[in-house]
C-alpha positions as CSV (number, residue, x, y, z in Angstrom):
1,M,-46.6,-27.7,-87.9
2,K,-48.5,-24.0,-89.8
3,N,-47.7,-20.3,-89.4
4,S,-49.7,-18.3,-88.2
5,N,-49.8,-14.7,-86.9
6,N,-45.8,-14.7,-87.5
7,S,-45.6,-17.6,-85.2
8,L,-45.0,-21.1,-85.8
9,E,-47.4,-23.1,-84.2
10,F,-47.3,-26.4,-83.4
11,L,-48.3,-29.2,-80.7
12,P,-45.6,-30.4,-78.4
13,T,-44.2,-33.8,-78.4
14,T,-42.6,-32.8,-74.7
15,F,-43.0,-30.5,-71.5
16,I,-40.5,-29.3,-69.6
17,L,-40.5,-29.6,-65.8
18,V,-38.6,-28.0,-63.3
19,G,-37.6,-29.0,-59.6
20,I,-36.7,-25.7,-57.2
21,P,-35.7,-22.9,-59.2
22,G,-32.1,-22.1,-58.1
23,L,-31.4,-25.2,-56.2
24,E,-30.9,-27.0,-59.4
25,E,-27.6,-28.1,-58.1
26,E,-29.2,-29.8,-55.0
27,H,-31.6,-31.9,-56.1
28,I,-30.0,-35.2,-55.1
29,W,-30.2,-33.8,-51.3
30,M,-34.1,-32.7,-52.1
31,S,-34.7,-35.5,-52.8
32,I,-34.4,-36.7,-48.8
33,P,-37.1,-34.4,-47.5
34,F,-39.5,-35.6,-50.7
35,S,-39.2,-39.0,-50.5
36,L,-39.9,-38.9,-46.6
37,M,-43.1,-36.7,-47.5
38,Y,-44.1,-39.3,-49.9
39,I,-43.4,-42.4,-47.1
40,I,-45.3,-40.5,-44.7
41,I,-48.2,-39.9,-46.9
42,F,-48.5,-43.3,-48.1
43,L,-47.9,-45.2,-44.6
44,G,-50.2,-42.8,-42.4
45,N,-52.9,-42.4,-45.3
46,G,-52.5,-46.3,-45.7
47,T,-52.7,-47.2,-42.4
48,I,-55.9,-44.7,-41.8
49,I,-57.7,-46.8,-44.5
50,H,-56.8,-50.1,-43.7
51,V,-57.6,-49.1,-39.8
52,I,-61.1,-48.0,-40.8
53,R,-61.7,-51.0,-43.1
54,T,-60.7,-53.9,-40.9
55,D,-62.1,-52.4,-37.6
56,A,-65.8,-52.7,-37.5
57,A,-66.0,-50.2,-34.9
58,L,-65.2,-47.6,-37.4
59,H,-67.9,-48.4,-39.8
60,Q,-69.1,-45.1,-38.7
61,P,-70.4,-42.3,-41.7
62,M,-67.3,-39.8,-39.8
63,Y,-64.7,-42.1,-40.4
64,L,-65.9,-43.9,-43.5
65,F,-65.6,-40.1,-45.0
66,L,-62.0,-40.2,-43.3
67,A,-61.0,-43.2,-45.3
68,M,-62.2,-41.6,-48.2
69,L,-60.3,-38.5,-47.6
70,A,-57.2,-40.9,-47.2
71,L,-57.9,-41.7,-50.8
72,A,-58.1,-39.0,-52.3
73,E,-54.8,-37.6,-50.9
74,V,-53.2,-41.0,-51.6
75,G,-54.6,-40.4,-55.2
76,V,-53.2,-36.8,-55.8
77,S,-49.7,-38.0,-54.3
78,A,-49.8,-40.7,-56.5
79,S,-50.2,-38.6,-59.5
80,T,-47.1,-36.4,-58.8
81,L,-44.9,-39.0,-57.5
82,P,-43.2,-40.4,-60.9
83,T,-42.1,-36.6,-61.9
84,V,-41.1,-35.2,-58.6
85,L,-38.8,-37.9,-58.2
86,G,-37.8,-38.4,-61.5
87,I,-36.5,-34.8,-61.1
88,F,-34.8,-34.7,-57.9
89,L,-33.4,-38.3,-58.4
90,F,-32.6,-38.7,-61.8
91,G,-32.5,-35.5,-63.3
92,T,-35.7,-36.5,-66.1
93,T,-37.2,-33.0,-66.5
94,E,-38.9,-33.7,-70.1
95,I,-42.9,-35.4,-70.0
96,S,-44.6,-36.0,-72.8
97,F,-47.7,-34.6,-73.9
98,D,-50.2,-36.9,-73.3
99,A,-48.8,-38.1,-69.9
100,C,-48.7,-34.3,-68.6
101,L,-52.3,-34.2,-70.0
102,L,-52.9,-37.5,-67.7
103,Q,-51.3,-35.8,-64.7
104,M,-53.2,-32.5,-64.8
105,F,-56.5,-34.8,-64.9
106,S,-55.1,-36.8,-62.3
107,I,-54.0,-34.5,-60.0
108,H,-57.3,-32.1,-60.4
109,S,-59.9,-34.7,-60.1
110,F,-58.3,-35.9,-57.1
111,S,-58.4,-32.4,-55.4
112,I,-61.9,-31.8,-56.1
113,M,-63.0,-35.4,-54.7
114,E,-60.9,-33.9,-51.5
115,S,-62.7,-31.0,-51.7
116,A,-66.1,-32.6,-52.0
117,V,-65.1,-35.5,-49.2
118,L,-64.5,-32.1,-46.7
119,L,-68.1,-30.9,-47.2
120,A,-69.3,-34.0,-46.9
121,M,-67.7,-34.3,-43.3
122,S,-68.8,-31.2,-42.2
123,V,-72.3,-32.1,-43.2
124,D,-71.9,-34.9,-41.1
125,R,-70.6,-33.4,-38.5
126,F,-73.6,-30.8,-38.5
127,V,-75.8,-33.6,-38.4
128,A,-73.8,-35.5,-35.7
129,I,-74.5,-32.4,-33.3
130,Y,-78.1,-31.6,-34.3
131,S,-79.7,-34.5,-34.2
132,P,-77.4,-37.6,-32.4
133,L,-80.2,-39.8,-32.4
134,R,-81.1,-39.9,-35.9
135,Y,-77.3,-39.4,-36.9
136,T,-77.2,-43.4,-38.1
137,A,-80.8,-43.6,-39.5
138,I,-79.8,-40.4,-41.6
139,L,-76.6,-41.0,-42.6
140,T,-76.9,-44.9,-44.0
141,M,-74.4,-46.8,-45.5
142,P,-76.2,-46.5,-48.9
143,R,-76.1,-42.6,-48.7
144,I,-72.8,-42.8,-47.9
145,F,-71.5,-44.8,-50.1
146,G,-73.5,-43.7,-52.5
147,T,-71.7,-40.1,-51.9
148,G,-68.0,-41.3,-52.5
149,A,-69.6,-42.6,-56.1
150,V,-71.3,-39.0,-56.8
151,I,-68.2,-37.3,-55.7
152,G,-65.9,-39.9,-57.7
153,L,-68.4,-39.3,-61.1
154,K,-68.3,-35.6,-60.7
155,S,-64.5,-35.2,-60.3
156,I,-63.8,-37.0,-63.1
157,M,-67.0,-35.6,-66.0
158,L,-65.8,-32.1,-64.7
159,M,-62.3,-32.5,-65.6
160,A,-62.5,-34.9,-68.9
161,P,-63.4,-31.5,-71.1
162,L,-59.8,-30.3,-69.8
163,P,-57.1,-32.2,-72.1
164,M,-59.6,-31.9,-74.9
165,L,-59.4,-28.2,-74.8
166,L,-56.4,-27.8,-74.4
167,R,-55.5,-30.1,-77.3
168,R,-57.1,-27.6,-79.8
169,L,-54.8,-24.7,-78.8
170,P,-52.5,-24.1,-80.7
171,F,-48.5,-24.0,-79.1
172,C,-45.7,-21.1,-80.1
173,G,-42.7,-22.7,-78.7
174,H,-43.3,-22.1,-75.1
175,N,-43.4,-25.8,-73.6
176,A,-41.2,-24.9,-70.3
177,L,-43.4,-25.4,-66.7
178,S,-43.1,-23.2,-63.4
179,H,-43.4,-26.8,-61.1
180,S,-42.7,-30.3,-60.9
181,Y,-46.3,-31.6,-62.2
182,C,-48.4,-30.6,-64.6
183,L,-50.9,-28.3,-63.3
184,H,-53.8,-27.1,-65.7
185,P,-53.3,-22.9,-64.2
186,N,-49.5,-23.6,-65.3
187,L,-50.4,-25.3,-68.6
188,I,-53.1,-22.6,-69.5
189,H,-50.1,-20.1,-70.1
190,L,-48.2,-22.0,-72.6
191,P,-50.8,-22.0,-75.8
192,C,-50.3,-18.8,-78.1
193,G,-53.8,-19.2,-79.6
194,D,-57.5,-17.7,-78.0
195,I,-57.5,-19.5,-74.7
196,S,-61.0,-17.6,-73.7
197,I,-63.2,-21.2,-74.0
198,N,-60.3,-22.9,-71.4
199,N,-60.4,-19.6,-68.7
200,I,-64.6,-19.7,-68.9
201,Y,-64.4,-23.6,-68.5
202,G,-61.9,-23.5,-65.6
203,L,-63.2,-20.8,-63.9
204,F,-66.9,-22.9,-63.9
205,I,-64.7,-25.8,-62.8
206,V,-63.2,-23.7,-60.2
207,T,-66.3,-22.0,-58.6
208,S,-68.5,-25.0,-58.7
209,T,-66.6,-27.2,-56.7
210,F,-63.8,-25.6,-54.7
211,G,-65.5,-22.2,-54.2
212,L,-69.0,-23.7,-53.5
213,D,-67.7,-26.9,-51.3
214,S,-65.9,-23.9,-49.2
215,L,-69.1,-21.7,-49.1
216,L,-71.3,-24.6,-47.8
217,I,-68.3,-26.0,-45.3
218,V,-68.5,-21.8,-44.2
219,V,-72.4,-22.2,-43.6
220,S,-72.4,-25.5,-42.3
221,Y,-70.2,-24.5,-39.4
222,G,-72.1,-21.4,-38.9
223,L,-75.2,-24.1,-38.3
224,I,-73.1,-26.0,-35.9
225,L,-72.0,-22.8,-33.9
226,H,-75.8,-21.7,-33.6
227,T,-76.8,-25.6,-32.6
228,V,-73.6,-25.8,-30.0
229,L,-74.8,-22.4,-28.6
230,N,-77.9,-23.4,-28.0
231,I,-76.6,-26.5,-25.7
232,A,-77.5,-26.1,-22.1
233,T,-74.1,-27.1,-20.8
234,K,-70.6,-26.1,-20.7
235,E,-69.8,-29.6,-21.0
236,G,-71.9,-30.2,-23.8
237,R,-70.8,-27.4,-25.8
238,K,-67.0,-28.7,-25.4
239,K,-67.9,-32.0,-26.4
240,A,-69.8,-30.9,-29.3
241,L,-66.8,-28.5,-30.7
242,N,-64.4,-31.3,-30.2
243,T,-66.0,-33.8,-32.2
244,C,-65.0,-30.9,-35.2
245,G,-61.0,-30.1,-34.2
246,S,-59.6,-32.7,-36.8
247,H,-61.8,-31.7,-39.6
248,V,-61.4,-27.5,-39.2
249,C,-57.8,-28.6,-39.1
250,A,-58.1,-30.6,-42.5
251,V,-60.5,-28.0,-44.0
252,L,-57.3,-25.1,-43.3
253,A,-54.6,-27.7,-43.9
254,Y,-56.4,-27.9,-47.4
255,Y,-57.9,-24.4,-48.6
256,V,-55.2,-22.1,-47.0
257,P,-52.5,-23.4,-49.3
258,M,-54.9,-23.6,-52.6
259,I,-55.7,-19.8,-51.9
260,G,-51.8,-18.7,-51.2
261,L,-51.3,-20.9,-54.6
262,S,-54.4,-19.3,-56.8
263,M,-53.3,-15.6,-55.7
264,V,-49.3,-16.9,-56.8
265,H,-51.0,-17.8,-60.1
266,R,-53.2,-15.0,-60.7
267,F,-51.5,-12.0,-59.4
268,G,-47.6,-12.8,-59.3
269,H,-46.5,-12.4,-62.4
270,H,-43.5,-10.9,-61.5
271,V,-42.6,-13.0,-57.9
272,P,-39.5,-15.2,-57.9
273,P,-40.3,-18.6,-59.3
274,L,-39.0,-20.1,-56.3
275,L,-42.2,-19.0,-54.3
276,H,-44.3,-20.8,-57.6
277,A,-42.7,-23.6,-56.8
278,M,-42.8,-23.8,-52.9
279,M,-46.6,-22.4,-53.0
280,A,-47.6,-25.4,-55.4
281,N,-45.3,-28.0,-53.1
282,A,-47.4,-26.9,-50.2
283,Y,-50.8,-27.0,-51.7
284,L,-50.4,-30.8,-52.9
285,F,-48.2,-31.9,-50.0
286,F,-49.0,-30.2,-47.2
287,P,-52.6,-32.0,-46.5
288,P,-51.3,-35.3,-47.2
289,V,-48.5,-35.0,-44.9
290,V,-50.4,-33.4,-42.0
291,N,-54.3,-35.2,-42.1
292,P,-53.0,-38.2,-40.9
293,I,-50.7,-37.0,-38.0
294,V,-53.9,-34.7,-36.8
295,Y,-56.7,-37.5,-37.1
296,S,-53.9,-39.8,-35.6
297,I,-53.4,-37.5,-32.7
298,K,-56.7,-35.9,-32.0
299,T,-59.3,-38.8,-32.6
300,K,-58.8,-41.3,-30.0
301,E,-61.3,-43.9,-32.2
302,I,-58.5,-43.9,-35.1
303,R,-55.8,-43.6,-32.1
304,R,-57.0,-46.9,-30.7
305,G,-57.5,-48.8,-34.0
306,I,-53.9,-48.2,-35.0
307,V,-52.9,-49.2,-31.2
308,R,-54.7,-52.0,-31.8
309,M,-53.6,-53.1,-35.2
310,L,-50.0,-52.7,-34.1
311,S,-50.6,-54.9,-31.1
312,E,-52.3,-57.5,-33.2
313,K,-49.0,-57.7,-35.4
314,R,-46.8,-57.8,-32.9
315,S,-48.3,-60.7,-31.0
316,R,-48.0,-62.9,-34.4
317,V,-44.7,-61.9,-34.6
């Protein structure tokens, strides 16, 4: 410890997490919907991954990217599960400094992967509509798995400096967080030293991943619409657009809560803590809960694969 600018600077050993502000007495009841969401997330996304892995008919670019998306969503949810259920089931509100940094690294790394996979899926849809005859020749298996490897490596390399940048900062008695898990936009408000480098690097990550990805997704859909409008028949245009429906839902489910949470962190200094908590939960829980349901309902090949898997299990019994 050292005294600087009349403030006691230290490196905290633990951070204090919160559940739902104002509903502390109801935490045991709040554990029920959160537990149900985790069951839906792991069961839904796990089923999609299993069906795509075991069904040779689904070893196509669109479905392989969907498996990557499901894997990233499982990663995000697995990162939050220990602290979220720890708070609501057991009242455990403390997390060690190192565990908090690890959780922050894991949540944001998998979130970056999600965004990048959504971009890859939009490119996949454009290639499928613009050049259907060359679709499998362009998006070959080595390119697909190479894309997945690059996405994973990029996410890890971008996030690796953030925990080290936080470690170098002095803290002055503030160790209470606003959520049930550790997020960088929340953690960065706790140090009392100069956080300009952290802010600049954090902005670089946001713009080079989420910002660039969302821009390129919009460009991809602009090109898709241009291509679709040049299709001669109405039936052909409808069929082409229908192949994009599930992906559009996934993009909206991911980016709308993220933008809402970013706005709350950036401008919502005087909004109720409950709104902070609800927006963060929507950002982390809404996409992995909704996407398996949407893809299972709207994508007949996935639906058929699930029915086939269930019928095979029933026949074994």
